N, C-alpha and C positions, 0 to 999 in steps of 0.2 A: 768738761766738754758740754756745750750748750746744744740741746736737741733742737732739731729744725722747728718742731712745732711750738717750742717755747720762745722763739724769736719774735719780737714785736716789730711790725712794720708801720710806724707812725706816718700818716700822710698818704699811705697807699690805699687804693680802692680796688675792689675785686668784683668779678661777675657774680650775679645773684642766680637764683633758681630759674631754670628754663621754663618758659610759659608757652612757647610756640615753636613749631618746627614746620619748615616748608622745604620742598624739593623742586629744583628746576633743572632737569636733565642731569648734568654731572655736578651740579652745585647744590649744597645743602645750607639752609639758614636756621640757626638756633638763636631765638630771641629770649632775653632774660628780663626779669622783673624790673631791674634798674636801668633798662635801655641798652644794655650791652648786646651786641650781635656778633655771633661767630659765623663767618661765611667759610665753608669748607668746600674746596673744589677737588674733585678726583681727576687729576691730569693723566695719570697712567695707573696701572696696577701697583706700581712701586713708587708713585709720587703723589703726595697730597699738598694742597696749599691751604694754609690757615690764615685767615684775615679777620681782625677784630675791630669793631666800631664801638665807641663808648657813648656816643650821643644819639643813638637810635638811627644814625645815618652814616653811610660811608662817604669818604672823599671820592673824587673822580679817580677811576682805576687807570692809572698811567704809570708806566715804568720805562726807563731808558735801558734797563738791563735785559729784558726778555726779548728773545729773537722771534720775529714773525714766522720763522720757519720751524719753531720748536715742535717736536712730535707730541701729539696728544692722542688719547684713546686707550681703552681698557677692555679686557676680556670678560670681566665679571664685576658686578656691583650689586650687593645685597644690603638692605637697610632694615634692621629690626630693632626692637627695644625691649627692655624689661623695666622693673620698677625703679632701678637705680641709674640706668644708662641707655644711650643709643649705641648701636653696634653697626659699624660700617665695614663691610667685608669685600675685598677684591681677591684676585687669585694669588696675590703675594702678601697682602697686609690685612690685619684686622685692627680697627681703631675703636676704642671705647671713649665715649664722651659723657662725662658725669652730668646728670641732670641737676645736681645741686650747685655746681660752680664751674662748669665747662672744662674741667681738667681732663686731659687726654692720656690714654695709655695706648701704645701701638705694639702689636705683636706680629711676629712672622706667621703668616697664614698656614705655612706648611707644617711646622713643628710646634706652633703655639708658644714659642719662647718670647719673653718680653724684650723689646728693643729699646723703647723710649717711654718715659713716664714723667708727667708734669710733677714738680714739687709744689711750689705755690702756683705754678702755671701762669696764665696771663694776669697781670695787674698793672696799675698805672698810677702816676702821681701828677696832679695838675700843677703846671708851672705858671705862677702869676706873673713872674718877671718876663718870661719869654712868650707866654700864650701857648695854648695847646697842652699836650700831655707828654710827659716822659713815659714811654711805653716799655714794659718789662716782661721778660719770660724767664722762669727758672724751672730747671728739670733735674731730677735725681740722676746721679752718676754712680754706677756701681764700682766697686773696687776693680782695678785693672783696666778701666776704660782709658783710652788714649785719644788725642785730638790732633788734627793736622790741617794744613791749608792756611787760609786767611791772607793770601797774597804775599807781599814782599817782606814780612816781618823778619828782621835779622836775628833769628833765634834758632835754637834746636828745632829740628823738624817736628818733634813731639812737643805739643804746646801744653801738656798737662801741668797744672800748678801755676799757670801764668795768667795775667790779665792784660788786655790790649784795647786800643781804641782805633777807630777808622776815621781819620781826618787828614786828607791829602796835604802833605807838608814838605816844603823845601828844606831838606835836611843835609846841608853841606857837611861833608866829612863825618857822617853819622857813624855810630859804632854798634857793636853788639849790644842788644837790649834797648837801643834807641826806639822810642815809640811815641807818636806815630811818625811814619815817613811818607814816601811819595804816593803809594797806592792805597785805595780804599776798596777792598774786595771782601764783603761780609759773608763769606762762605767757608764752612769748615766740614771736614769729615771726621767721624768718630768710629772707633772699633772697640767692641767688647765681645767676649766669648767667640772670637774669630768671625764675627759678623759686623759689617760696616754699614753705616748710614751717613747721610749728610744733611746739613741745615743751611739754607740760603736765606738770610734775613734781608729782604729787598727793601731797604729803607736808606735813603741817601743822606739823612741827617747824620750828625756825629753819632757813631754807634760804639758800643762797648761789648766786650766779650770776656767772661770770667770762666776759665776752665779749672774749676775746683781750687781756686786760689783763696778766696775768702772763706769758703766752707768746703771741707774736704770732699764731700760726696754730693755736691751741688754744682751744676754748671748753669750759667745764665747769660743772657744777652739783652741789651736794652738800647734805646735811642732817645736823643734829646728832642724829639718831636716826631710828627708823622704817625703812621699806623704801625701796629704790630702786624706784620705781614711777612710770613715766612713759608718756605717750601721744605717739606720733609721728603727726603729721597732715600730709598732703600736699595741695597745691593743684592745679596749680602756681600758681594765682592766689592772692595773699595774702588777698583778700576771701573766697575760699572756705575758706581755712584758718581765718580768724576765725569765719566762719559755722559751720564744723564744730565748733570749740571751743565756741562759744556754744550750739549744740545739745547738745553733750555735758554742759555745766554748767547749761544751762537759761536760759529767758527769763521775764520777768515777765508778769503779766496786763497788759492795757491799764490805764493809770491813769485816774482820772476826769479829764475834759478840763480842769477848773479847775486841776489840778495842773501843767498846762503853761502856766498864766498867770504873771503877775508876782507875786512874794511879797515881803513886807517883814518884816524881823526885826531885833532888837537885843537885846543883853544890858544892860538889860531894859526892856521897856515895862510900867510899873506906876506908879500904881494904875490902876483902871478908867478914871478920867478922862483919863489920859494916852493909853491905848489908843484911847479914843473921839476924842480930839483928833487923833491921827495918822490914823485912818481917815476922819474927817470932812474932813480937809485933802486927802486923795486925791480925794474926791468933789468938793470945792469947786474944786480945780485941774484937774479932769478928767484925772487921770493914772490909767490903768487899773491895777487891783490886785485880786487874787483871794484872797489869804491874809494874815493877820496872825499873828505868832508870839509866844508867851509863853515866856520863858526861866525860869530856876530861881526867880526872885523871885515867881512866881505861887503857889508852894507855901507851906505853913505850915512855916516853919523848914527849907525845902529837903527836906521829906519827900515822896517820890514818891506820886502819886495823892491828894494833898491840895490844898486851896485856902487861900490866906491870907485869914483872916477880915477883916483890916484892909484889904488892897488889893483883894480881889475878894469882897465879902460875898455877892453873889448871882450866881455864875458862870453858872447856867442862863439867867437873864434876860439877862445881858450877851451870852452866846454867841448867843442867839436874836436879839437886837437887831442884832448884827454880821451875822448871817446874813441878816436882812431887808434889810440894806444891801449884800449881795453878798460879804461877807467870811467866809471859812471860817477858823475858829480852829484853829491848830496849836500843840501844847504839847510841851515837852521832858520826856523821862523818862530818868533815868540808872540805872545798875545798882546803885549803892550804896544800901543800905537802912539808915537810921539805927537805931542800937542804942537802942531806947526801948520798954520794956514797955507803955507806954500807947498805942503806935502799932500799929494793927491789922495792917498789912502785915508789920511786923517780928515781931509776936507769932505770927502764923499761920505765917510762914516758919520761925520757930524751933521751934514745936511739931511741924511736919511734917518737920523736918530738911532743909530745902531749900537751906541755905547751904553754900558751899564750906568744906572743912576743910583744915587743914595735915596733913602726913604722919603726925604723931603724935597727931592727934585734935582739937586745938582748932580753932575756927572761924577762917577767914581774916578778919582784922580790919585795916581800913585807913581812913585819913582822906580823905574827899572833902568836898563842899560842906556836907552836914549835920553834919559832925564824924565821930566814929567810926562805921564802917558794917560790916555783913556784906554778902556778895554772893551772889546766887542762882547755883546751878550750872545754867546754861542748857543744858549738854550732856546733861541728863537730861530725858527726855520728860515725866515727871510734873511737873517744875518748870516747863517751858515751858507745859504746860496750865494750871497754877495761875496763872502770870504772865498768860496770856491772859485769865483771868477777872477780873483786877484792872482791866481796861479798861472793864468794864460801866458804872461810874460816870461816867468821862470821856466815853465815846462814846455809849452808849445813853441815859443819864440826862441828861447836861449838853449833849450835842450837838457836842462837839469832833469835827473832821473829819480831823485828821491828827496823827501823833506822830513826834517827832524824837528818836532815840536818840543821846545824846552820851556821852563818857567811857567808851566800851565797848571800848577796846583790850584789856583794861581799864586805865584810868588810876587810879592811887592816888597821893596827894600826899606821903605821909610815909614811904615805904619806898625803899630803894635800887633803882634801875631804874625807879621811878615806876610799877610794876605789881606783879602778884602774884609772890611768890617761886616758884622752880621746884618746891618740894616740895608746893605746893597740889594737892589731889587732885580729879579730875573723873570723872564717870560715863562720859562719851563714848558715850552710848547703848549701855550694856552692854559697853563695852570700857575698863574702868577704867585711868586713866593719870594722869601728873603734868601740871602746868601747862606743862611743856616741849612737850607734844603738843597741849594744848587751847588754848594762848594765842591762836594765830592764828585760831581759829574761835569764840572766846568772843563777840566782837561780832556775828558772823554769826548765832549761835544766839539771842542776845538779840533781834536784828532779826526772826528767824523767829518767836519767841514773841510779839513785839509785833504782827507781821503777823497771826498767828493770832487775837489778841484783836480787832484792828480788823475783820478779815474776819467774825468772829462777831457783833460788836455793831453794825457799820455796815451789815450786810446788809439789803436787797439791793443797796446801793451798794458801790462798790469801795473797798478800803483805800488809804491813802496813808501810807507810812512812809519815814523818812529815817534813814540810819545814817552814822556817821563811820568806823567800822572795818569791814573786810570781808575775807573769803577768797573764793577762786574759788567761784562758784555763788550768792553772796549776792544777785546781781541778780535771782534768782527772787522775792525777797520785798520788795525795797526800792529806793528811790533813794539817792543819796549826794551829799555835798558834799566838797570837797577839803581841809577842815580849817582850822585857825586861821592864815590867811595874813596878809600885811601890806599896808598901803596904799602900795605902791611901784610904780614902772613895771616893775621886774624881776618883781614878783609878777603883774602883768598878763600878762607873757610866760609865766610859770610856769603860770598858770591855763589859758591857751590850750593849752600843751603837755600838761599833765596831763589835761585833758578829752579831747584826741585820743587819748592813750595809754590812758585808761580805756576808751574806746569800742572801740579795737582789742584790748582785753583782755576783751571780752565784756560790759562794764558800760557801757551807753550813757546811762542815766538819771542824769546827772551834771551838776554845776555848781559854781561857786566862790562864795565870799563876795564878791559884787560890791562893789568899792570897797576891799576889804581889811578883815580883822577887827581887827587891831592897828594902832594909830595912826589917822590920818585923812587921806584924800586931799584934794587940792585939787579944784576944780570940773572942771578939764580932765581929770584922771585919772579922776574918777568918771564923767564923760560917756563917755570912751573905753572904760571898763570895761563900762558899760551896753551900749554898741554891740557888744562881744564877747558879753556875757551873754545878749542876746536870741536868740543862735543856739545857746546851750547848752540841752539838754533841760530841765534844772532851772535856773530863773531866779530868784535871790533875792539881795537886798541884805541883808547882815548885818554888824554891827560890835560891838565891845566896849563902845562908848559911853564909854570912859574918856578919849577924846581929842576928843569933840564929837559933834554929831549927824551922821547920814548918811542922811537921807531925800532923795528926789529934788529937793525944793525948797530944800535947805540952802545951795546954792552960788550963789544969785542967779538973776535972771530968764533970762539967756541960757542957762545950763546947764539950768535947769528946762525950758525950751522944747525943748532938744535931747533931754533925757531923755524927755520926753513923746512927742516925735516917734518915738523908737525903741521905746518900750514900745508905742505904738500900732501900729507896724510888727509887733511880736511878735504882737499880737492879730489883725491882718489875716492873718498867716501861720499862725494856729492850725490851719486845715484841712490845710495842707501839713505842719506838724509832727506832727499827729495821724496822718496817712497814713504819715509816716516812722517813727513809733513802731510802727504796725501792721506795717510791713515788717520792722522789727527783730524783732518777736515771731515773725512767721511764717517769716522766711527767715534770721534771724540776721545781717542786714546792719547794720553799725554806723550809728548815726544821724549821727555825725560821722566824717568820713573824712580822715585825713592824705592828702596828695597821692600818696604811694606806694600807698595802697589804691585810689586812683582810676586811676593809670596807672603800674604798676611797670615797664613797658617803658622808660619814660623815666628814665634814671639821674639826671637833674636833680631828680627828685622824692624821691630817696633821702635827701637831706640838708636838706629844707625843714622848717621848724618853724612858721612863722607862718600860712601859707595852709591852709585846710581847706574841705571841702565839708560843708554841712549838708543831709542828705538826698541825693537823687540829682542835683539840678540847681542848687543855689545855692552859689556860691563866695564865701567871705568871708575878709577879712584885716584884723585889727585894726590901728589906729595905736598903736604901742608906744613913742613918744618924745614928750616935751613940745614945744610950740610948732611942731608939724608942720602943714604945709599939704597933706600927701599923703605918699606913700611909693613906693618901688620894691617890686614884688612879682612873683612868678613866676605867670604865667598858664599853666595846663596846656594840653597839646595839644588842638586842636579850636577851635571858634569860640565866643565868649562875648559876651553883650550886657551893657554897663554898665547896672546896674539903674536908675541915676538919669537917664542921658542917652540910653539905648537905642542908643548907639554900638556897632557890631559890631567886635570885636577878635579877631584871630587869635592863638591861643595858641602855646605851645612856646618862650616867651621871657620874659625879665624886662622889665617895663615900669613907667614912672612913672604913678601914678594920683593925681589930685587928690582931696583929702579935707580940707576945712576942718572945724572943730569940729562942724558940723551934718551931717557926712557921714562915711562910711567906705567903703572899697573893697568893693563887692558886685557880683557878676556872675551872670548867669543863662545856663545852657547853652543854645545854640541848639536849637530844636525842643522845648523844655520847655513844658509847660502847668502853670502855677502857680495853684492855687486860693486865693482870697482872700475873707475875710469883711469886712463893714463894722466899723469900730472900735466896741468896746463897753467899758464900764467894768469889766465882769466877765463871765465866762462865764455865759450865760443871761439877761443883762440884757434883751436884745432878741430877738425872733423873727427868724431869718434869712429874709428874704423873697426873696433872690436870691443865688446864688453867682457870684462873678466869676471868670472864667478868663483869665489873661494868657497869650496864645499867642505864643510866640517863634518866628519863622519859621526854617526850616532847609531848605536844598536837599539833601534826603535824608530819612531816617526817624529818628524818636525816639518813645519810649513814655513815658507818664506815668500815674500812678494817683491816684485820690481815694477815700479811705476815709471813710465816715461811719456813725455809729450814734446811739444816744440820748445819747451823751457820758458815760454812767455806767451802772452796772448790768451784768448778765451776759447780756442778751439776745443780744449779738453772738456769744456762744459757741454759740447755737442757730440761727445763720444769719440772725438779724435785724440785718443790716448792709447797707450799700450800698457795693459796690466797683466803681468805674468805671475801666475800662482804656481809655486813649486812645492811638491810634496816629496820629501826625502824619506825613504824607508831603508834602514840598514839592518843587516843580519851578520852573523859571524863570518860568512863567506860571500856576501852579496850586498851590493848597494844599488838601489833603484831611485831614479829621479823622474817624476812625472811632471809635465808642464801643462797648465791650462791657460789659454790666452783669451783676453777680451779686449775690446776697443778696436778702432780702425786706423790708429796711427801706425805708420810704417817707419821703423827706425832706419837710420842711414847705414848701419853696419849689418853684416850678413851672418856673422859667426860669434859664438861665445868661446872664450878661452877658459877651460875648466881646470881648476887646481884642486886636486883631491888631497885633503889634509886629515891626518890621523887614521888613514885606512889601516885596519888591523890584519890585512891579508895581502898576499902577492897577487897581482892581477894576471889572470889567465885569458879572460875574454872580455871584450867590451862590445855591447850591442846598442845600436842607435835605431830606434823604431824597428826592432827585430832583425836588423841587418848588422852582421858582424863586421867590425873594423879590424884591419890588419894591425897587429901589435907592432909590427916593424915600422909603421908610420907614426907611432906615438913616442913621445918623450917619457918613457916609463920610469926613467931614473928620477925624474921630478914629478911623476904622477900627474902630468899635464897633457891635455889634448884639446884639439879644436873640434867644434861640432856646430852644425847649422843652428841658427837661432830659433828655428821653428820646429825643433824636435818635439815629439810627444812623450817619448820615454827613453831614458838611458839606463842600461843595466851594466854594472861593473861586477864581474864574477871572478871569484878566487878559486 
């Protein structure tokens, strides 16, 4: 074994001795003999920013990732020094900065335990070929440390022992271990000794992460340009780390509720008669669906913002008729603009010089679906504003409700690397650069421009945008799907892991192409994928169509019935999912939680991939193998009710769970109150006359929330929402539910239907706000009763 200190790093340069220290409010500057500067900013008691300059001067401080609404402020800041180091202390962290070489050590301020320690620390290598520096950071990693996050990597949730890169890449039919793929999210969380921290490396160049792959006890990250600029975020709970990162990079608005319904997509549904045939069959078979998608064939010669006169001669009428039947139309828009002087979008973009250029002046030209194309420079504000105006026809005039951005890595078919060459130039919002810096944010800025257009022309309703490519912070503007997957059992596993990883990377509004995009699933695989997909925030079947149909009724009556059953469950759970989305926005809590996010104290959770929580209270685990009648799964600590049988199970162990094709392992946390709607064929089809509350008994205390508003529009930002906070307290012979209400929105229903599940005693008395209810009026055999929605307290006494 080679000891770390014996390794030679030829060509690398390192900081020298500190010769000057300055403080400016919350920012500290440490200057070294060789011109290196460390700028350390205390953003919160639990969050530090470290930024290094190698030439005695920093670049312009600009980031697409950081939210303007990010919370800042700390309770304590003390700065002291001794002969060897500077000591920065907040209420949660203590940071040592060595005077000899800028190396850092970070401790928990409460119990003085070491959390993070530089190994070589910051160093760099000058790149004569590319210009600038390759900037590097290495840190010691103690035995037992685990790593998570990093976006959409199709890997085990625990990244220990692996190496990755971030370079947004069109990866058709990618597989397990394929790297890189569509997203570039340079954020990870780590846990050691039951304490979690996170690192966000905010550098949009191609970046790399090594989680103890090259050297067993060293983790490192580096980028092929730009600055060493990273945020250190402390928990010690992992969920708090993720929430802090999510606040730093931002959360979206609430989506329109229909966006959380079931969606149907294919490459491609055309002509209009085919679209109508598909939507009519959904209604005939009573399979709920809220959105129908149009892929590139709806356009005239694949020209964005046009309609095929042959396939869709009257798009406004068609979209209106679909809307009358409850279907929202979502259309695809790609970045490539066909070179055609008779094409208004191209002509205007050319006249205003909005397209990307090569280093020596020619426009960036590449082949995509329309043929030879130019590509807008979405990193320029003026271009984004122009792009937004192009949606007036689709959204305001025709009535399209959502837009799906594809091919925005950007993907180009006829050039090496399948993307822009490195010499392409970008404005980068006043920070001119090459494509090496702008590549990873190109799709993000296209999604932002699209979001701007929908928000402008769909107002006062909310926009709905989907993107394939993303950088940190893209979640502010859009939802996402996981790219061109395959119809295999392995890809069912990959979809589950990717969605969990995206959620713990700050991006919760995510889903996969249910059933697989490439090739075709059999009925069993499709049914099992639907079962997983109904628990993903974005729920859409999508396929290439090259290998056969992939609608819910494609695989015979048995599978159709199973699929209908689970899509109906999705619609029943909409108030639960909507509440979960609200908590994600307000608190940064991931909508999907890997088990380690739920219980990091239990080391068994550190290596689980299949099981996850949807929201605060529902545990799900897909069936991932053919011909299965069930599976073994890990039930986390605590007590859980089997959703189907209401059997109470003690967690903290691996158990066999029965699950024939018409079932999947679903459990509900004891003490949970789950809101349910009646089944409807699309959001808004029926008026909700009563909200059902499934109340799961617990001998102890549990809290649950229900958020409601108008399901669209922006009144919720003005306080016109209803947030109900329920506190359940159970004892051996008594159950108490207290309700606290906030917001001014008045729901259309007047009563709750209460279903008591797992009650360990026979009911003798029920009191609502101290008034006793006659038991003769109650359906006690089912432990079900109705109560006014505005109760303050319910007592069920045995």
